[in-house]
N, C-alpha and C positions, 0 to 999 in steps of 0.2 A: 282121681280125675277120670272123667268118663272118656271112653276111647275116641269119640268124635271130636272132643276138645283137643285131645293129644294130636289127632290127625291135622286139625286146623292150626295147631301150634307149630307142628313140623312144616306144614305148608307155608306158613307165614315166615318161618326162618329161611326156607328155600327162596322165597320171593325177595327177602332182604339181601341174601347173599347174591342172587342174580342181579339185583339192583346195584350192589357194590361193584360187581364185575362190569356191568354196563357203564357205570360212571367212570370206572378206571379206563375203559377202552375208548370212550367217547371223547370228542374234542370240542364240540360246540354246544348247542342247546340240548343234545341228547344226554349230556352230563347231568343236567338238572332233572331229566326224566329218571335217570338211574338213581339219583339221590332221593327223588320222590318215591320210587319203588322201595328203597331202603327204609325211608321214614314210614311208609305205609306198613311194610312188613313188621317193623319194630313196634309200632303203635298197636297193630292188630294182635301181636303176640302178647304185649303187655295187657291189652284188653281181655284176652283169653285167661290170663293168669288172674287178673282182678276179678273176673266173673266167677272163677273157681273159688277164690277165697270169700267172695260175697255170699255165694250159695252155701259154703261150709259154715260161715258165721250165722247165717239165717237158720240153719238146721239145728244149731245148738241154742 
């Protein structure tokens, strides 16, 4: 895995964790914002992993 992809993978995990903490601390509409951050970070991380395996499969 290339270093830039690892960086964005770690960054997306941090965004997801921050989203979970924001959702836990919020009471109203900000809870949905925190859950949205969590969903974005999770889907972005999964997209990075998918891109890595797609490139690896295309190389072989």
